[in-house]
C-alpha positions in Angstrom: 13.3 -210.8 3.4 10.2 -208.6 3.6 10.5 -205.4 5.7 7.4 -204.0 7.5 7.6 -200.5 9.0 5.1 -200.1 11.8 6.0 -196.5 12.6 5.5 -194.1 9.6 3.4 -191.0 9.4 1.2 -189.0 6.9 0.2 -185.5 6.4 -3.5 -185.9 5.3 -4.4 -185.0 1.7 -7.3 -183.0 3.1 -4.9 -180.8 5.0 -2.8 -180.3 1.8 -5.9 -179.5 -0.1 -7.0 -177.0 2.6 -3.6 -175.2 2.3 -3.9 -175.1 -1.5 -7.3 -173.5 -1.3 -6.4 -171.1 1.5 -8.6 -172.7 4.1 -8.1 -173.9 7.6 -8.1 -177.6 8.4 -10.6 -178.6 11.1 -9.9 -175.4 12.9 -6.2 -175.4 12.3 -4.3 -172.8 10.3 -2.0 -174.3 7.7 1.3 -172.6 6.7 4.4 -173.6 4.8 8.0 -172.3 5.2 10.4 -171.6 2.3 12.1 -175.0 3.2 8.8 -176.8 2.6 8.1 -177.4 6.3 4.5 -177.3 7.5 3.3 -175.1 10.4 0.0 -176.0 11.9 -1.6 -173.7 14.5 -4.6 -174.8 16.6 -5.4 -172.4 19.4 -2.2 -172.0 21.4 -0.7 -175.2 20.1 1.8 -174.7 17.2 3.2 -177.8 15.4 5.9 -178.0 12.8 6.2 -180.9 10.5 10.0 -181.4 10.0 10.4 -182.3 6.3 8.8 -181.5 2.9 8.4 -185.3 2.2 5.1 -185.1 4.2 3.6 -183.5 1.1 4.5 -186.4 -1.2 1.3 -188.2 -2.4 0.7 -191.8 -1.6 1.5 -193.1 -5.1 4.9 -191.2 -5.1 5.7 -192.2 -1.5 6.3 -195.8 -2.7 9.4 -194.7 -4.6 10.8 -193.4 -1.3 9.9 -196.7 0.4 11.8 -198.5 -2.3 14.9 -196.3 -1.7 14.6 -197.2 2.0 14.2 -200.9 1.3 10.8 -200.9 3.0 8.1 -203.2 1.5 5.1 -202.2 3.7 4.3 -199.2 5.8 1.8 -199.1 8.6 0.5 -195.6 7.9 -0.6 -193.3 10.8 -1.4 -189.7 11.3 1.5 -187.4 12.3 1.0 -187.4 16.1 1.2 -183.7 16.4 -2.1 -183.6 14.5 -4.0 -185.9 16.9 -7.3 -184.4 17.8 -7.0 -184.6 21.6 -7.8 -181.0 22.4 -10.5 -180.1 19.9 -14.2 -179.9 20.6 -15.6 -183.4 20.3 -17.7 -182.6 17.2 -14.6 -181.2 15.4 -12.4 -184.0 16.5 -14.9 -186.7 15.5 -15.3 -185.1 12.0 -11.5 -184.9 11.5 -11.0 -188.5 12.6 -13.6 -189.8 10.1 -11.9 -187.9 7.3 -8.4 -189.1 8.3 -9.5 -192.7 8.7 -11.3 -192.8 5.4 -8.3 -191.4 3.6 -5.9 -193.9 5.1 -8.3 -196.8 4.4 -8.5 -195.6 0.7 -4.7 -195.5 0.4 -4.6 -199.1 1.8 -7.4 -200.2 -0.6 -5.5 -198.9 -3.6 -2.1 -200.5 -2.6 -2.7 -203.2 -0.1 0.7 -204.7 -1.1 2.5 -201.6 0.2 0.3 -200.0 2.8 -1.6 -201.0 6.0 -3.2 -198.4 8.2 -3.8 -197.1 11.8 -6.7 -194.9 12.4 -7.2 -192.1 15.0 -10.1 -191.4 17.5 -11.6 -188.4 19.2 -9.9 -189.7 22.4 -11.4 -187.1 24.9 -14.8 -188.7 24.5 -15.1 -192.5 25.1 -18.5 -192.9 23.4 -17.3 -191.2 20.2 -14.0 -193.0 20.3 -15.5 -196.5 20.8 -17.9 -195.8 17.9 -15.1 -194.7 15.6 -12.8 -197.5 16.8 -15.4 -200.1 15.8 -15.9 -198.4 12.4 -12.3 -198.2 11.5 -11.6 -201.8 12.6 -14.8 -203.5 11.3 -15.7 -201.4 8.2 -12.5 -199.8 7.1 -10.3 -202.8 8.0 -7.5 -200.8 9.5 -5.2 -202.5 12.0 -5.7 -200.3 15.0 -5.0 -196.7 16.2 -2.3 -194.3 17.1 -2.6 -192.5 20.4 -0.6 -189.7 22.0 1.4 -189.8 25.3 -1.2 -187.6 26.9 -4.7 -186.3 26.3 -4.8 -182.5 26.1 -1.8 -182.4 28.6 -3.4 -184.9 31.0 -1.7 -188.2 31.8 -3.2 -191.5 30.5 -4.3 -192.9 33.9 -8.0 -191.9 33.5 -10.9 -194.2 33.6 -12.3 -193.0 30.3 -9.2 -194.1 28.5 -9.4 -197.5 30.2 -12.8 -197.8 28.8 -11.5 -197.1 25.3 -8.5 -199.4 25.7 -10.8 -202.3 26.9 -12.7 -201.9 23.6 -9.4 -201.9 21.6 -8.3 -205.0 23.4 -11.7 -206.7 22.6 -11.3 -205.8 18.9 -7.6 -207.0 18.9 -6.5 -203.5 17.7 -2.8 -202.7 17.5 -2.0 -199.4 19.2 1.1 -197.2 18.5 1.7 -195.0 21.5 3.6 -191.9 20.4 5.0 -188.8 22.2 2.7 -185.8 21.7 3.5 -182.1 22.2 6.2 -182.5 24.9 5.0 -181.0 28.2 8.5 -180.0 29.4 8.8 -177.1 27.0 10.0 -174.6 29.6 13.3 -176.3 30.1 13.9 -177.7 26.6 13.9 -174.7 24.3 17.5 -175.1 23.1 19.4 -177.7 21.0 16.2 -179.6 19.9 16.0 -181.0 23.4 12.2 -180.9 23.1 12.7 -183.9 20.7 16.0 -185.4 22.0 14.9 -185.6 25.6 11.3 -184.6 25.7 9.9 -187.2 23.3 11.5 -190.2 25.1 10.4 -188.7 28.3 6.8 -188.5 27.1 6.8 -192.1 26.0 8.3 -193.2 29.4 5.7 -191.1 31.3 2.8 -192.6 29.4 4.0 -196.2 29.8 4.7 -195.6 33.5 1.1 -194.3 34.0 -0.3 -197.3 32.3 1.7 -199.6 34.6 1.4 -197.9 37.9 -2.3 -197.1 37.5 -3.0 -200.8 37.3 -4.4 -200.5 33.8 -2.0 -203.1 32.4 -3.3 -205.7 34.9 -6.8 -205.0 33.5 -5.7 -205.3 29.9 -3.8 -208.6 29.7 -4.2 -208.9 25.9 -3.7 -205.3 24.8 -1.3 -204.7 21.9 0.5 -201.4 22.7 3.7 -200.6 20.9 5.9 -197.9 22.6 7.5 -195.5 20.1 11.3 -195.0 20.1 12.0 -198.3 21.8 10.0 -197.4 24.9 11.9 -194.1 25.5 13.7 -194.6 28.8 11.4 -197.3 30.1 13.7 -200.3 29.5 16.7 -198.6 30.9 15.0 -197.1 34.0 13.1 -200.3 34.9 15.5 -201.1 37.7 14.7 -197.8 39.4 11.0 -198.6 39.0 11.5 -202.0 40.7 13.4 -200.4 43.5 10.6 -197.9 44.2 8.1 -200.8 44.1 9.9 -202.5 46.9 10.2 -199.4 49.1 7.2 -197.1 48.4 3.5 -197.7 48.9 2.4 -195.0 46.5 4.3 -196.9 43.8 3.2 -200.5 44.6 -0.3 -200.1 45.9 -2.1 -200.8 42.6 0.2 -203.4 41.3 0.2 -207.2 41.6 3.8 -207.7 40.4 7.0 -205.8 39.9 7.1 -203.1 37.2 9.7 -205.0 35.2 7.2 -207.9 34.8 5.0 -205.6 32.8 7.6 -205.0 30.1 6.6 -208.1 28.2 3.1 -206.7 27.9 4.3 -204.0 25.6 5.8 -204.0 22.1 8.7 -201.6 21.2 9.9 -200.2 17.9 13.6 -200.3 16.8 14.2 -196.5 16.8 17.2 -196.2 19.2 19.7 -194.6 16.8 22.2 -196.8 18.6 23.5 -200.4 18.0 24.3 -200.7 21.7 20.9 -199.3 22.7 19.0 -201.7 20.4 20.9 -204.7 21.7 20.2 -203.6 25.2 16.5 -203.4 24.5 16.6 -206.9 22.9 18.3 -208.2 26.0 15.8 -206.5 28.4 12.5 -207.2 26.6 13.3 -210.0 24.1 13.5 -209.9 20.3 9.9 -211.2 20.0 8.6 -207.9 21.4 10.4 -205.5 19.0 9.1 -204.3 15.6 10.9 -202.3 13.0 10.0 -198.6 12.9 11.5 -195.7 11.0 9.4 -192.5 11.9 9.2 -191.8 8.2 9.4 -189.0 7.0 10.6 -187.1 10.1 14.1 -185.8 10.1 14.8 -187.8 13.2 13.7 -191.0 11.4 15.9 -193.9 10.3 16.5 -193.6 6.6 17.9 -197.1 5.8 16.6 -199.4 8.5 17.6 -202.7 6.9 21.1 -201.5 6.1 21.5 -200.3 9.6 20.4 -203.6 11.2 22.6 -205.6 8.9 25.6 -203.5 10.0 25.0 -204.3 13.7 26.0 -207.6 15.4 22.3 -208.6 15.7 21.8 -212.1 14.4 20.1 -212.7 11.1 17.4 -214.6 12.9 16.7 -211.6 15.1 16.8 -209.2 12.2 14.1 -211.3 10.5 12.0 -211.2 13.6 12.3 -207.4 13.9 11.8 -206.6 10.2 9.0 -209.0 9.4 8.0 -212.0 11.5 6.9 -210.1 14.7 4.8 -207.5 12.7 3.4 -210.2 10.4 2.3 -212.3 13.4 0.6 -209.4 15.1 -1.0 -207.8 12.1 -2.2 -211.0 10.5 -4.2 -211.7 13.7 -6.2 -208.4 13.1 
């Protein structure tokens, strides 16, 4: 059985080269710790890449994929490097460089890699231009976007304009938590990741639903990272609010739970029970295998994990291969 990982990240070679040459990367300062972790500082934003495996070249990365029993990775930029807060000219230049690099990695090993691009998401005109280029000229499969745009929620008309173009192009979109905004109460125990990241995904999805955007995007292909965060488990609360509060239901034409089937979800729950619950709530045809490679919070042996659950072989095949193959082959 083939295994397709739709959630795996890169540290761009251009960033690694900038570090080697003592230069900044598109306005970001690049540092490395003794443990091999990467620290990137852009203005007031500081991001830490969690493992040294980010520095492994594409050709050597395949050995790590073999160890994980993954046949194909859908490569995407580490989300903490998304250019959502840069000046548009800097963001556009960075996105072109990143997208060209991922496309070249795919060109050299199309049997092992497919790719998602990134866009200068603060500007709809630049984003739509780059979206068309990366889909039509570079033949990438879509884009990765963050859970917010420079700390602003996703319920903005300019994002709707971009998403409509993505829908028209048939692009696959991986929606990933970005720079958790609840830092003030999550400084200890890695809560910024354990609680903050699922919260970010849930907040982003909720904004897309309650804004009415999902009604305007009936064919959009959005995959929610980390199995949708808390969305599948909190949907009863959303439905209750829909039945009692006008500020919740005024833009919707159906209950929040009826929008769940418009999203896709990855398998990253770190829980047999949790994954089974997501399957029960959204259906096995909406779930795609993801690992978050090479993050330390990723799933190291996804196929081995799934085979040790009580999930049926038919569903494991859907999650590992069939669902992703169906979606990506359409693009």
